[in-house]
C-alpha positions as CSV (number, residue, x, y, z in Angstrom):
1,M,184.6,94.7,88.0
2,Q,186.0,97.7,88.8
3,Q,185.6,100.6,86.5
4,S,188.6,102.0,84.8
5,G,189.5,105.7,85.3
6,F,188.1,108.0,88.3
7,R,184.3,107.8,87.1
8,S,182.3,108.3,90.5
9,A,185.8,109.4,92.6
10,P,186.6,113.0,92.0
11,V,188.4,112.9,95.2
12,S,190.7,110.5,94.3
13,Q,191.4,112.2,91.2
14,A,192.2,115.9,92.6
15,L,194.6,114.0,95.3
16,L,196.3,112.3,92.5
17,Y,196.4,115.6,90.5
18,F,197.3,117.6,93.5
19,I,200.1,115.0,94.5
20,V,201.8,115.3,90.9
21,A,201.8,119.0,90.5
22,S,203.1,119.9,94.1
23,S,205.9,117.2,93.8
24,L,206.7,118.8,90.3
25,L,206.4,122.4,91.4
26,A,208.8,121.4,94.4
27,S,211.5,119.8,92.3
28,I,211.5,122.8,89.4
29,L,211.3,125.5,92.2
30,N,213.9,123.5,93.8
31,I,212.1,123.7,97.4
32,K,212.2,120.1,98.2
33,H,214.3,120.4,101.2
34,Y,211.3,122.6,103.0
35,F,209.0,119.6,103.2
36,H,211.0,117.0,105.1
37,I,211.2,116.9,109.0
38,Q,214.4,116.6,110.8
39,I,213.8,116.4,114.8
40,I,217.3,118.1,115.3
41,P,217.9,121.0,113.8
42,H,214.1,121.8,112.4
43,L,211.7,121.3,115.3
44,W,214.3,121.6,118.3
45,V,216.5,124.1,117.5
46,Y,214.8,126.3,114.6
47,R,211.6,125.8,115.7
48,Q,210.2,125.0,112.3
49,V,207.2,124.1,113.4
50,W,205.3,124.9,110.3
51,R,207.2,121.8,108.5
52,I,204.5,119.7,110.6
53,F,201.6,120.9,108.3
54,I,203.1,120.6,104.6
55,W,205.3,117.5,104.9
56,Q,202.4,115.2,103.4
57,T,202.0,117.2,100.4
58,C,204.6,116.5,98.0
59,Y,207.0,113.7,97.2
60,A,210.9,114.4,97.3
61,N,211.6,112.0,94.2
62,A,210.3,110.4,91.3
63,G,209.9,106.8,92.7
64,E,207.9,107.9,95.7
65,L,206.0,110.1,93.2
66,L,205.3,106.8,90.9
67,F,204.4,104.3,93.4
68,G,202.2,106.9,95.4
69,A,200.3,107.7,92.3
70,L,199.5,104.3,91.6
71,V,198.3,103.7,94.8
72,I,196.2,106.6,94.8
73,Y,194.4,105.1,91.5
74,H,193.8,102.0,92.9
75,L,192.5,102.8,96.0
76,R,189.6,104.7,94.1
77,A,187.7,102.1,95.1
78,I,187.4,103.1,98.6
79,E,185.8,106.5,97.3
80,R,183.4,104.4,95.5
81,L,182.3,102.4,98.2
82,F,182.4,105.3,101.1
83,G,181.0,108.2,98.7
84,T,182.9,111.1,97.7
85,R,181.9,113.1,101.2
86,K,182.9,110.1,103.5
87,Y,186.0,109.5,101.9
88,A,187.2,113.0,101.9
89,S,186.4,113.4,105.4
90,F,188.5,110.2,106.2
91,L,191.2,111.8,104.2
92,A,191.2,114.9,106.0
93,Y,191.1,113.7,109.4
94,C,193.7,111.2,108.7
95,F,196.0,113.8,107.4
96,V,195.4,116.0,110.7
97,A,196.2,112.9,112.8
98,T,199.4,111.4,110.8
99,N,200.6,115.2,110.5
100,I,200.9,115.3,114.3
101,A,201.3,111.5,115.4
102,A,204.2,110.7,112.9
103,P,206.6,113.7,114.0
104,L,205.5,113.2,117.9
105,L,206.2,109.6,117.8
106,L,209.6,110.1,116.3
107,A,210.7,112.7,118.4
108,A,209.4,111.4,121.5
109,V,209.8,107.6,121.3
110,F,212.0,106.6,118.2
111,R,214.7,109.3,118.3
112,P,215.9,108.3,122.1
113,L,215.3,104.5,121.3
114,T,217.7,104.9,118.7
115,F,220.1,107.2,120.3
116,G,219.6,110.3,117.8
117,Q,219.7,107.8,115.1
118,M,216.4,107.9,113.5
119,N,216.1,111.4,113.0
120,Y,214.6,111.7,109.8
121,L,210.7,111.9,108.2
122,P,210.5,112.0,104.4
123,P,207.8,113.8,102.9
124,G,204.8,112.8,101.1
125,P,201.3,111.6,101.4
126,T,202.2,107.9,102.6
127,P,200.7,108.2,105.9
128,I,197.2,108.9,104.4
129,L,197.6,106.3,101.7
130,F,198.3,103.4,104.1
131,A,195.2,104.7,106.2
132,A,193.0,104.2,102.8
133,L,195.1,100.8,102.3
134,A,193.8,99.5,105.9
135,Q,190.2,100.3,104.5
136,Y,191.2,98.5,101.2
137,H,192.4,95.6,103.2
138,A,189.0,95.3,105.4
139,V,186.3,95.8,102.8
140,I,187.4,95.5,99.3
141,P,187.3,91.7,98.5
142,G,189.5,90.2,95.9
143,V,188.3,89.6,92.4
144,Y,190.3,86.8,91.4
145,K,193.0,84.6,92.7
146,F,195.8,82.7,91.0
147,R,198.8,80.5,92.2
148,L,202.6,81.3,91.9
149,L,204.3,77.4,92.0
150,T,207.6,77.4,93.9
151,S,208.8,74.0,92.2
152,T,207.8,71.2,90.3
153,N,209.0,67.7,90.7
154,S,211.0,65.1,88.2
155,N,207.4,63.8,87.0
156,G,206.0,67.3,86.0
157,E,203.5,67.3,88.8
158,E,202.8,70.5,90.6
159,G,204.7,71.2,93.5
160,P,203.9,73.6,97.0
161,G,202.9,77.2,95.7
162,I,201.3,80.4,97.0
163,T,197.9,81.5,96.4
164,L,197.3,85.2,95.7
165,S,194.5,87.5,94.9
166,D,194.6,90.6,92.3
167,K,194.7,92.8,95.7
168,F,198.5,91.5,95.8
169,Y,199.3,94.1,92.9
170,V,198.3,96.7,95.3
171,Y,200.3,95.5,98.2
172,L,203.3,95.3,96.2
173,L,203.1,98.9,94.9
174,S,202.5,99.6,98.7
175,T,205.5,97.8,99.8
176,Q,207.5,99.7,97.4
177,L,206.2,102.9,98.5
178,A,207.2,101.7,102.1
179,L,210.5,101.0,101.4
180,C,211.5,103.9,99.7
181,Q,213.0,105.8,102.5
182,P,213.3,103.5,105.6
183,P,213.3,103.9,108.2
184,G,211.5,106.9,108.0
185,S,208.9,105.9,105.6
186,L,208.4,102.5,107.8
187,L,207.3,104.9,110.7
188,S,205.0,106.7,108.4
189,V,203.5,103.6,107.0
190,A,203.1,102.0,110.9
191,V,201.4,105.3,111.6
192,G,199.1,105.5,109.1
193,W,197.9,101.9,109.1
194,I,197.4,102.4,112.9
195,V,195.5,105.5,112.3
196,G,193.2,104.0,109.6
197,Y,192.2,100.8,111.5
198,A,191.9,103.1,114.7
199,W,189.4,105.1,112.5
200,R,187.6,102.4,111.4
201,M,187.0,101.1,114.8
202,D,185.8,104.4,116.2
203,L,188.5,104.3,118.6
204,L,189.7,107.8,117.9
205,P,187.7,111.0,118.9
206,K,185.3,112.8,116.4
207,S,186.0,109.9,114.0
208,K,182.2,110.3,112.8
209,W,183.0,113.8,111.7
210,R,182.2,114.5,108.2
211,I,182.8,117.7,105.7
212,P,179.7,120.0,105.5
213,K,177.4,118.5,102.8
214,W,177.0,121.7,101.0
215,L,180.5,121.2,99.6
216,F,179.2,118.1,98.0
217,K,175.8,118.6,96.8
218,D,176.9,118.7,92.9
219,S,179.3,115.7,93.4
220,Q,176.4,113.8,95.4
221,G,174.0,114.5,92.7
222,A,176.2,113.1,90.0
223,E,176.5,110.3,91.9
224,F,172.7,109.4,92.1
225,E,172.4,110.1,88.4
226,N,175.2,107.5,87.5
227,L,173.3,105.1,89.9
228,R,170.0,106.0,88.1
229,R,171.6,105.3,84.5
230,R,173.2,102.2,85.7
231,L,169.9,100.5,87.2
232,R,167.9,101.5,84.0
233,E,170.8,99.9,81.7
234,G,170.3,96.6,84.0
235,E,166.7,96.8,83.6
236,G,166.7,97.3,79.8
237,V,169.2,94.4,79.5
238,V,167.0,92.1,81.9
239,D,163.8,93.2,79.6
240,A,165.7,92.3,76.5
241,D,167.0,88.9,78.0
242,Q,163.1,88.2,79.2
243,G,161.7,88.9,75.9
244,A,164.2,87.1,74.0
245,G,163.2,84.0,76.4
246,Q,159.6,84.2,76.0
247,R,159.8,84.5,71.5
248,P,159.2,81.3,69.6
249,L,162.5,79.5,68.8
250,V,162.1,80.2,65.3
251,R,161.8,83.9,65.3
252,Q,165.2,84.0,67.7
253,V,166.7,81.8,65.2
254,L,165.8,84.3,62.2
255,D,166.7,87.4,64.3
256,Q,169.8,86.2,64.6
257,F,170.4,86.1,61.0
258,R,168.4,89.2,60.1
259,G,170.8,91.8,58.5
260,A,173.4,89.5,57.5
261,F,172.9,89.8,53.8
């Protein structure tokens, strides 16, 4: 069962706090209009290349912020699986790759194909979230499954239904995020998903790159300490169970009632 909260997931926690803080600050200071990208006029006319480096640092509206925060929270399982250093390296790599790929595809492919109609790229870290979602889809198993019935017949028998897993909730939140500002948000989703899978399959250059170890000494020590503590707790439970199995039956029954009176 997945632990609640951000235990053993400091990068996910920092990312969530940063996105919430930056989005609120951009709204309070009324500077949200600096974060989205329009090929014309921002890049071709005004030469505002700096937008390419900041467009994933905040969300422009409350709906996207809510869904993005929930997706970040659920994807903390990836950090626990990868480890803090590998997950931080993965996010940094995907941030750089998607920052360049999405505007480039919009300018060179989709805008010409749509005769200038597709010109807008909404702000927010949607690409890196979907890159992480690609890892979630590939490596995180479902804990349980449930069935949605589409209909029942006159005899009360179950009709055809759809079987879903607990991962359905994460996919539902991600779909809501993807549909917030189409078609630009859909482009962000596609770029993020492709980059995530390409990173996983080692199809991208320098995909084995990692952030230097010295930046994560404390977090790695805490992770190992948590692992040792959980192993000790597990050994204690096993020893107690084994001890209980070796005691006489009368002693076990008396122990159940000891202290009850």
